[in-house]
matplotlib code that plots the C-alpha trace (Angstrom):
import matplotlib.pyplot as plt

x = [76.0, 73.4, 73.6, 77.4, 77.1, 74.6, 76.9, 79.9, 77.8, 76.7, 80.3, 81.4, 78.7, 79.6, 83.3, 82.6, 80.4, 83.0, 85.7, 83.6, 82.9, 86.5, 87.7, 85.1, 86.1, 89.7, 88.9, 86.8, 89.6, 92.2, 90.1, 89.6, 93.3, 94.2, 91.7, 93.0, 96.6, 95.8, 94.1, 97.5, 98.8, 99.7, 101.3, 103.2, 107.0, 107.2, 110.7, 109.6, 106.5, 105.3, 105.5, 102.9, 101.8, 100.5, 97.1, 97.0, 94.5, 91.9, 92.5, 89.7, 91.7, 94.7, 96.5, 98.3, 100.7, 102.0, 105.7, 108.6, 111.5, 113.8, 111.4, 113.0, 112.5, 108.8, 108.2, 110.1, 107.8, 104.7, 106.0, 106.9, 103.5, 101.6, 103.9, 102.9, 101.2, 99.2, 98.0, 97.2, 95.0, 92.7, 93.2, 95.0, 98.0, 100.0, 102.2, 104.3, 104.1, 107.4, 108.8, 112.3, 115.0, 115.4, 118.8, 119.1, 118.6, 122.0, 120.9, 119.3, 120.2, 118.2, 120.2, 119.0, 115.4, 115.7, 117.2, 114.2, 111.9, 113.6, 113.4, 109.7, 108.1, 105.9, 107.3, 105.6, 107.9, 106.9, 109.2, 108.5, 110.6, 109.7, 108.2, 105.4, 103.7, 103.9, 101.9, 98.9, 100.7, 101.8, 98.3, 96.7, 99.5, 98.5, 94.8, 95.3, 97.7, 95.3, 92.3, 94.0, 96.2, 94.0, 90.6, 89.0, 89.8, 86.8, 88.3, 91.3, 92.7, 94.8, 97.1, 100.1, 103.3, 103.3, 99.8, 99.2, 96.3, 94.8, 94.0, 92.1, 89.5, 89.4, 88.7, 86.0, 84.3, 84.2, 83.1, 80.3, 78.8, 79.3, 78.8, 77.0, 78.0, 80.9, 82.1, 85.0, 84.9, 87.2, 87.7, 85.6, 86.6, 83.9, 83.8, 87.6, 88.8, 92.0, 94.9, 95.7, 98.7, 101.9, 103.8, 101.4, 102.5, 99.1, 99.2, 97.1, 96.8, 93.6, 94.9, 95.4, 92.0, 89.5, 86.8, 86.3, 85.9, 86.9, 84.3, 84.0, 86.9, 88.7, 91.9, 94.5, 95.7, 93.3, 90.3, 88.6, 87.2, 86.6, 88.6, 85.7, 85.6, 89.4, 89.1, 86.5, 88.6, 91.8, 89.9, 88.3, 91.6, 93.0, 90.4, 90.5, 92.8, 95.8, 95.8, 98.8, 96.9, 96.2, 93.5, 91.4, 91.7, 91.1, 88.7, 87.0, 87.0, 86.9, 84.3, 82.2, 82.5, 81.5, 78.9, 80.6, 79.4, 81.6, 81.0, 82.2, 83.7, 82.6, 84.2, 85.8, 87.6, 90.1, 92.7, 93.6, 96.7, 99.8, 99.5, 96.2, 97.5, 100.5, 98.1, 95.9, 98.9, 100.2, 96.9, 96.8, 100.3, 100.0, 96.2, 95.0, 92.5, 91.6, 92.3, 89.3, 90.7, 91.8, 93.7, 96.1, 99.4, 102.8, 104.2, 107.6, 108.0, 108.7, 107.9, 104.7, 102.6, 104.4, 104.1, 100.4, 99.5, 101.6, 99.8, 96.4, 97.2, 98.4, 95.1, 93.1, 95.2, 95.3, 91.7, 92.8, 91.9, 88.8, 86.8, 87.5, 85.0, 82.9, 83.5, 87.2, 87.6, 91.2, 90.6, 89.7, 92.4, 95.3, 95.5, 93.8, 94.2, 93.2, 91.4, 93.2, 92.3, 94.1, 94.2, 95.4, 98.4, 97.2, 99.3, 98.6, 98.6, 99.6, 98.5, 100.1, 97.8, 98.7, 98.1, 99.0]
y = [163.9, 161.2, 161.3, 160.9, 158.0, 156.3, 156.9, 155.4, 152.5, 151.8, 152.1, 149.7, 147.2, 147.4, 147.0, 144.0, 142.5, 143.0, 141.6, 138.5, 138.1, 138.5, 136.2, 133.5, 133.7, 133.4, 130.3, 129.0, 129.6, 128.1, 125.0, 124.7, 125.2, 122.5, 120.1, 120.8, 120.4, 117.1, 115.7, 114.5, 113.7, 110.0, 110.6, 113.7, 113.7, 110.3, 109.0, 107.0, 107.1, 104.6, 105.2, 107.7, 105.2, 102.6, 104.1, 105.6, 103.1, 103.3, 99.8, 97.6, 96.5, 98.2, 95.8, 97.5, 95.1, 95.9, 94.9, 95.2, 97.1, 94.1, 91.6, 91.7, 88.0, 88.2, 91.1, 89.2, 86.1, 88.3, 89.8, 86.3, 84.9, 87.8, 89.4, 92.6, 90.9, 88.8, 91.9, 93.7, 90.8, 91.6, 95.3, 95.3, 97.1, 96.7, 98.7, 97.6, 99.8, 100.3, 102.6, 103.9, 101.4, 101.1, 101.6, 97.9, 96.7, 95.4, 93.6, 96.3, 99.8, 102.7, 102.6, 99.0, 100.0, 102.9, 100.5, 98.2, 101.1, 102.2, 98.6, 97.9, 101.3, 99.8, 101.1, 103.5, 104.3, 106.5, 108.8, 107.1, 104.3, 100.6, 99.6, 97.4, 100.4, 102.4, 99.8, 102.1, 104.9, 102.4, 101.0, 104.5, 105.7, 102.9, 103.6, 107.3, 107.0, 104.5, 106.6, 109.8, 108.5, 105.7, 107.3, 105.8, 102.2, 100.1, 98.2, 98.2, 94.8, 95.2, 92.2, 91.5, 90.3, 87.0, 86.2, 83.7, 84.7, 84.0, 87.1, 85.3, 84.1, 87.5, 89.1, 86.5, 87.2, 91.0, 90.7, 88.2, 90.1, 93.9, 95.5, 98.8, 101.5, 101.8, 98.5, 96.3, 92.6, 90.0, 87.8, 89.4, 89.0, 89.5, 89.7, 90.1, 91.5, 93.5, 91.6, 93.0, 90.6, 92.5, 89.5, 89.2, 90.5, 92.3, 93.9, 97.0, 99.4, 100.9, 104.3, 103.1, 101.4, 102.0, 99.6, 95.9, 94.7, 95.6, 96.4, 93.9, 94.3, 92.7, 90.8, 92.8, 89.6, 90.3, 92.6, 94.3, 97.9, 100.8, 104.0, 106.1, 104.0, 104.3, 108.1, 108.3, 106.1, 108.2, 111.5, 110.2, 108.9, 112.5, 113.3, 110.0, 109.1, 107.0, 103.3, 101.1, 97.9, 98.9, 96.4, 97.3, 101.1, 101.2, 98.3, 98.4, 101.7, 103.9, 101.8, 101.9, 105.7, 106.0, 103.2, 101.4, 97.9, 94.9, 91.8, 88.3, 86.3, 82.6, 80.2, 78.1, 81.3, 81.1, 78.7, 80.1, 77.9, 77.3, 73.5, 73.5, 75.5, 73.1, 70.1, 71.9, 72.5, 69.0, 67.5, 69.6, 68.3, 64.6, 63.9, 66.6, 67.8, 71.5, 73.8, 76.1, 78.4, 81.9, 83.1, 81.7, 82.4, 81.4, 80.0, 81.7, 80.1, 83.1, 81.3, 79.7, 82.3, 81.5, 77.7, 78.0, 80.2, 78.1, 74.9, 76.5, 77.7, 74.2, 72.7, 75.2, 74.8, 71.0, 70.7, 67.6, 68.6, 67.4, 69.0, 67.9, 65.5, 67.2, 64.3, 64.8, 68.4, 69.6, 69.9, 66.2, 64.7, 67.1, 69.0, 68.9, 72.0, 73.5, 76.8, 79.4, 82.3, 84.8, 87.2, 84.8, 83.5, 79.9, 76.9, 74.5, 70.7, 69.1, 65.5, 63.8, 61.8, 59.4, 61.5, 58.9]
z = [111.8, 111.5, 107.7, 107.9, 110.2, 107.9, 104.9, 106.8, 107.8, 104.2, 103.0, 105.7, 104.9, 101.2, 101.9, 104.1, 101.4, 98.8, 101.1, 101.8, 98.1, 97.2, 99.9, 99.1, 95.4, 96.3, 98.3, 95.5, 92.9, 95.2, 95.7, 92.0, 91.5, 94.0, 92.5, 89.0, 90.1, 91.9, 88.8, 87.6, 91.0, 90.4, 87.0, 88.0, 87.7, 86.0, 85.3, 82.2, 80.2, 77.6, 73.8, 72.5, 69.9, 72.4, 72.6, 69.1, 67.7, 70.5, 71.9, 73.1, 76.2, 77.9, 80.2, 83.1, 84.9, 88.4, 88.3, 90.6, 88.9, 89.2, 87.6, 84.2, 83.5, 84.4, 82.1, 79.4, 79.9, 79.6, 76.3, 74.9, 76.0, 74.4, 71.8, 70.0, 67.1, 69.5, 71.3, 68.1, 66.9, 69.9, 69.7, 73.0, 74.4, 77.6, 80.0, 83.0, 86.1, 88.0, 90.6, 91.4, 92.2, 96.0, 97.6, 98.5, 95.0, 93.6, 90.4, 88.3, 87.2, 86.0, 82.7, 82.2, 82.8, 80.3, 77.7, 78.3, 77.8, 74.6, 73.3, 74.1, 74.8, 77.4, 80.7, 83.1, 86.0, 88.9, 90.8, 94.2, 95.5, 95.1, 98.5, 99.5, 101.2, 97.9, 95.9, 96.3, 94.4, 91.7, 91.3, 91.1, 88.7, 86.3, 86.5, 86.0, 83.1, 81.3, 81.9, 80.6, 77.8, 76.6, 77.5, 74.3, 75.4, 76.2, 79.1, 81.5, 82.6, 85.7, 86.6, 88.7, 87.0, 88.9, 87.7, 84.8, 82.7, 79.2, 77.2, 74.5, 77.0, 78.6, 75.2, 74.5, 77.8, 77.1, 73.5, 74.3, 77.2, 77.2, 80.6, 81.1, 83.6, 86.0, 87.5, 88.6, 87.7, 89.1, 92.2, 95.0, 98.7, 101.3, 105.1, 105.4, 108.7, 109.3, 110.7, 114.1, 115.0, 114.7, 113.3, 110.4, 106.9, 106.6, 110.1, 110.2, 113.2, 114.4, 113.5, 109.9, 109.7, 112.5, 111.3, 112.2, 108.6, 105.2, 102.6, 99.7, 97.3, 94.4, 94.3, 92.5, 90.7, 87.9, 87.5, 84.7, 84.7, 82.3, 81.7, 83.1, 86.3, 86.6, 86.3, 89.0, 91.3, 90.9, 91.3, 94.5, 95.8, 96.0, 98.7, 100.5, 103.4, 102.1, 102.9, 102.0, 101.0, 97.5, 96.6, 99.7, 99.2, 95.4, 94.8, 98.2, 100.0, 96.9, 95.2, 98.4, 98.5, 94.8, 94.9, 92.0, 91.5, 92.0, 89.8, 90.7, 87.9, 87.6, 90.0, 87.2, 86.0, 88.9, 90.1, 93.5, 94.1, 92.0, 92.6, 90.8, 87.9, 87.6, 87.4, 84.9, 82.7, 83.1, 82.1, 78.9, 78.1, 79.1, 78.8, 76.3, 78.8, 78.2, 81.1, 81.4, 84.0, 82.9, 86.0, 88.5, 90.4, 88.9, 92.1, 91.5, 88.0, 85.8, 82.5, 83.6, 81.8, 78.6, 79.1, 80.0, 77.0, 74.6, 75.6, 75.3, 71.8, 70.9, 72.2, 70.1, 67.0, 67.0, 68.4, 70.3, 73.9, 75.6, 78.3, 81.9, 83.4, 86.0, 88.4, 88.1, 89.2, 89.9, 93.6, 93.7, 91.5, 92.2, 95.5, 98.8, 100.9, 104.2, 104.6, 102.6, 100.4, 98.2, 101.1, 103.8, 105.6, 105.6, 104.5, 101.7, 102.2, 98.9, 98.3, 95.3, 93.0, 90.3, 87.2, 84.6]

ax = plt.figure().add_subplot(projection="3d")
ax.plot(x, y, z, "-o")
ax.set_aspect("equal")
plt.show()
């Protein structure tokens, strides 16, 4: 009887051990399956994908442009400012990141977007709706597509479609000073606090973000990273709580979690206000003073990126532009402004100066 009891006990223990092993392996395999299935989460069920030839030549830079689906003129301005042959000269390529047309949009059709894609081959369109709170999905979609489809690219340049920037100087910066490891480089914002006033555009509840301050993060206007860094960010995003302010989640919370370094670009690189960019352009045209800035907002002028880059090219070709006098900086001779930053709801105070 005792021998039978021992035998049953041994069988029971072995059965239990096998069940635990089987169950744990099932859980392990399920976890692996979920992780694998989420690897392509942000580029799953895409409506439109860019041409397969875009990344065929291992580009040095891939430019991913966040664009609202209805911003046809802005995308046209980018293409005219930096046409295909211009991009190829710097071994660069470019995509525009769109989402589905929202129900309230009356001026664009999906057929028109598909025609645009067929013509230029540079559209990446997600299956989620265009909405300000879906920008995080769009941003991650672009990073994931670039890191998977252009994995051999040296750098990713992420910009917004209403940002004016000069690719030649970006290229010069990256070729003159290669950067090791994982990083994001751009305009860094520090000590920014969540807006808790309901009337504010950037209002965030305590449930959405339970901390008193955001970690350092980059403006999404323009930043540079690598495909490896982008892959790490999109993989981490799958396991991180969603946050609708894309710049803060992707370039702040995720880089904080992964201990990815943020690099601040030089102060002269940026013109934070449209008024300053206008004056910088006007001085190139009227006074032949070179505009050293690389990035700035277009202030609602769709063709400003084209005008700015054309004038820079003319200065370089004719070699007739001089450097700006350090005593006559733009903020002294063009615009005076109150406290305001890229992430702000402050108001500018414009003071007109005689520019003749």
